[in-house]
VEXDRENBA-989734 format. One record per residue (C-alpha): residue number from 1; residue in three letters; x, y, z. Coordinates in Angstrom, 3 decimals. Each point is the difference from the previous one (the first is absolute). Layout:
N
@pos:NUM, code:ALA, X:X, Y:Y, Z:Z
...
END
This chain:
115
@pos:1, code:UNK, X:0.000, Y:0.000, Z:0.000
@pos:2, code:UNK, X:1.009, Y:3.585, Z:-0.583
@pos:3, code:UNK, X:-1.015, Y:2.702, Z:2.456
@pos:4, code:UNK, X:-0.148, Y:3.621, Z:-1.069
@pos:5, code:UNK, X:-0.766, Y:3.139, Z:1.974
@pos:6, code:UNK, X:-0.233, Y:3.401, Z:-1.596
@pos:7, code:UNK, X:-1.226, Y:3.049, Z:1.875
@pos:8, code:UNK, X:-2.517, Y:-1.866, Z:2.172
@pos:9, code:UNK, X:-1.093, Y:-2.508, Z:-2.631
@pos:10, code:UNK, X:1.036, Y:-3.646, Z:0.453
@pos:11, code:UNK, X:-0.494, Y:-3.135, Z:-2.074
@pos:12, code:UNK, X:1.296, Y:-3.558, Z:-0.151
@pos:13, code:UNK, X:0.430, Y:-1.673, Z:-3.352
@pos:14, code:UNK, X:0.524, Y:-3.754, Z:-0.345
@pos:15, code:UNK, X:1.588, Y:-1.886, Z:-2.883
@pos:16, code:UNK, X:-0.142, Y:-3.696, Z:-0.735
@pos:17, code:UNK, X:3.148, Y:-1.231, Z:-1.754
@pos:18, code:UNK, X:0.564, Y:-3.312, Z:-1.793
@pos:19, code:UNK, X:2.768, Y:-1.611, Z:-2.044
@pos:20, code:UNK, X:-0.340, Y:0.327, Z:-3.773
@pos:21, code:UNK, X:2.762, Y:-1.841, Z:-1.777
@pos:22, code:UNK, X:3.268, Y:1.507, Z:1.211
@pos:23, code:UNK, X:-1.619, Y:3.121, Z:1.452
@pos:24, code:UNK, X:-2.534, Y:0.976, Z:2.625
@pos:25, code:UNK, X:-3.079, Y:1.964, Z:-0.986
@pos:26, code:UNK, X:-2.883, Y:1.742, Z:1.758
@pos:27, code:UNK, X:-3.146, Y:-2.082, Z:-0.477
@pos:28, code:UNK, X:-2.251, Y:2.232, Z:2.136
@pos:29, code:UNK, X:0.280, Y:3.361, Z:1.715
@pos:30, code:UNK, X:-2.487, Y:2.070, Z:1.936
@pos:31, code:UNK, X:-0.565, Y:2.388, Z:2.867
@pos:32, code:UNK, X:-0.846, Y:-1.718, Z:3.303
@pos:33, code:UNK, X:-0.653, Y:3.087, Z:2.097
@pos:34, code:UNK, X:-0.321, Y:3.730, Z:-0.415
@pos:35, code:UNK, X:-0.421, Y:2.798, Z:2.523
@pos:36, code:UNK, X:0.053, Y:3.813, Z:-0.147
@pos:37, code:UNK, X:-0.762, Y:0.683, Z:3.666
@pos:38, code:UNK, X:2.670, Y:2.719, Z:0.258
@pos:39, code:UNK, X:-0.640, Y:1.522, Z:-3.406
@pos:40, code:UNK, X:-3.691, Y:0.555, Z:-0.557
@pos:41, code:UNK, X:-1.767, Y:3.333, Z:0.131
@pos:42, code:UNK, X:-3.780, Y:0.001, Z:0.613
@pos:43, code:UNK, X:-0.197, Y:3.394, Z:-1.751
@pos:44, code:UNK, X:1.723, Y:-1.351, Z:-3.142
@pos:45, code:UNK, X:2.175, Y:3.128, Z:-0.280
@pos:46, code:UNK, X:3.444, Y:-1.518, Z:0.479
@pos:47, code:UNK, X:-0.559, Y:-3.759, Z:-0.189
@pos:48, code:UNK, X:-2.523, Y:-2.738, Z:-0.549
@pos:49, code:UNK, X:-3.370, Y:0.819, Z:1.599
@pos:50, code:UNK, X:-0.579, Y:-3.726, Z:0.571
@pos:51, code:UNK, X:1.393, Y:-2.234, Z:2.728
@pos:52, code:UNK, X:1.638, Y:-3.026, Z:-1.630
@pos:53, code:UNK, X:0.479, Y:-3.186, Z:1.971
@pos:54, code:UNK, X:0.159, Y:-3.380, Z:-1.736
@pos:55, code:UNK, X:1.321, Y:-3.287, Z:1.377
@pos:56, code:UNK, X:0.337, Y:-3.221, Z:-1.968
@pos:57, code:UNK, X:1.073, Y:-3.584, Z:0.564
@pos:58, code:UNK, X:0.682, Y:-2.805, Z:-2.428
@pos:59, code:UNK, X:-0.305, Y:-3.761, Z:-0.195
@pos:60, code:UNK, X:0.637, Y:-2.759, Z:-2.517
@pos:61, code:UNK, X:-2.734, Y:-2.493, Z:-0.878
@pos:62, code:UNK, X:0.450, Y:-3.192, Z:-2.009
@pos:63, code:UNK, X:-1.812, Y:0.362, Z:-3.339
@pos:64, code:UNK, X:-2.914, Y:-2.297, Z:-0.861
@pos:65, code:UNK, X:2.119, Y:-2.146, Z:-2.319
@pos:66, code:UNK, X:2.942, Y:0.025, Z:2.434
@pos:67, code:UNK, X:2.646, Y:1.101, Z:-2.499
@pos:68, code:UNK, X:0.700, Y:3.420, Z:1.535
@pos:69, code:UNK, X:-0.945, Y:2.295, Z:2.866
@pos:70, code:UNK, X:-2.404, Y:2.919, Z:-0.121
@pos:71, code:UNK, X:1.130, Y:3.191, Z:1.721
@pos:72, code:UNK, X:-2.734, Y:1.706, Z:2.001
@pos:73, code:UNK, X:0.296, Y:3.525, Z:1.423
@pos:74, code:UNK, X:-2.507, Y:1.105, Z:2.646
@pos:75, code:UNK, X:-0.139, Y:3.780, Z:0.322
@pos:76, code:UNK, X:-1.844, Y:2.169, Z:2.537
@pos:77, code:UNK, X:-0.251, Y:3.766, Z:0.148
@pos:78, code:UNK, X:-0.618, Y:3.181, Z:-1.952
@pos:79, code:UNK, X:2.193, Y:1.760, Z:-2.515
@pos:80, code:UNK, X:0.290, Y:1.061, Z:-3.592
@pos:81, code:UNK, X:-1.483, Y:-2.683, Z:-2.244
@pos:82, code:UNK, X:0.831, Y:1.411, Z:-3.444
@pos:83, code:UNK, X:1.610, Y:3.367, Z:-0.602
@pos:84, code:UNK, X:-1.757, Y:2.574, Z:2.186
@pos:85, code:UNK, X:-2.969, Y:-2.248, Z:0.849
@pos:86, code:UNK, X:-0.126, Y:-0.642, Z:3.763
@pos:87, code:UNK, X:-1.864, Y:-2.959, Z:1.462
@pos:88, code:UNK, X:0.112, Y:-3.426, Z:1.585
@pos:89, code:UNK, X:2.943, Y:-2.214, Z:-0.840
@pos:90, code:UNK, X:-1.458, Y:-2.869, Z:2.019
@pos:91, code:UNK, X:-0.179, Y:-3.255, Z:-1.903
@pos:92, code:UNK, X:1.610, Y:-3.267, Z:-0.967
@pos:93, code:UNK, X:2.147, Y:-0.045, Z:-3.132
@pos:94, code:UNK, X:0.836, Y:-3.380, Z:-1.535
@pos:95, code:UNK, X:2.947, Y:-0.473, Z:-2.361
@pos:96, code:UNK, X:0.759, Y:-3.036, Z:-2.187
@pos:97, code:UNK, X:3.451, Y:-0.952, Z:-1.245
@pos:98, code:UNK, X:-0.069, Y:0.294, Z:-3.795
@pos:99, code:UNK, X:2.791, Y:0.535, Z:-2.533
@pos:100, code:UNK, X:2.668, Y:0.451, Z:2.659
@pos:101, code:UNK, X:-1.852, Y:2.554, Z:2.186
@pos:102, code:UNK, X:-2.877, Y:0.227, Z:2.450
@pos:103, code:UNK, X:-2.925, Y:1.678, Z:-1.769
@pos:104, code:UNK, X:-3.179, Y:1.366, Z:1.593
@pos:105, code:UNK, X:-2.961, Y:-2.373, Z:-0.408
@pos:106, code:UNK, X:-2.533, Y:2.114, Z:1.871
@pos:107, code:UNK, X:-0.960, Y:2.048, Z:3.015
@pos:108, code:UNK, X:-2.626, Y:-0.914, Z:2.582
@pos:109, code:UNK, X:-1.592, Y:2.950, Z:1.761
@pos:110, code:UNK, X:-0.021, Y:-1.606, Z:3.436
@pos:111, code:UNK, X:3.163, Y:-1.090, Z:1.800
@pos:112, code:UNK, X:0.487, Y:-3.707, Z:0.545
@pos:113, code:UNK, X:1.506, Y:-1.378, Z:3.196
@pos:114, code:UNK, X:3.670, Y:-0.881, Z:-0.005
@pos:115, code:UNK, X:0.830, Y:-2.799, Z:2.412
END
């Protein structure tokens, strides 16, 4: 994981690496948490007017045919969804390994329990 802090904004990015021939490549990357608790401005004059706080966890599940694992990210919180659109980032995101990378299969609006 990589942690970054910049002027009151913090995030943790995770990368999943795997061998590919004689090299190692990134087969998935994503943000696991995000927080602007020291850098938001309710007036919107000098910073984001929205409080961002998102936490996520991951797990691997054996696929139905048993030939690979699915990667599932469970996210809870509020933040920017796309561009300047603010809203819930709570959900379960499921990725399938395809063509050398984990690719998003779908998002479920409700979080699923992680044991």
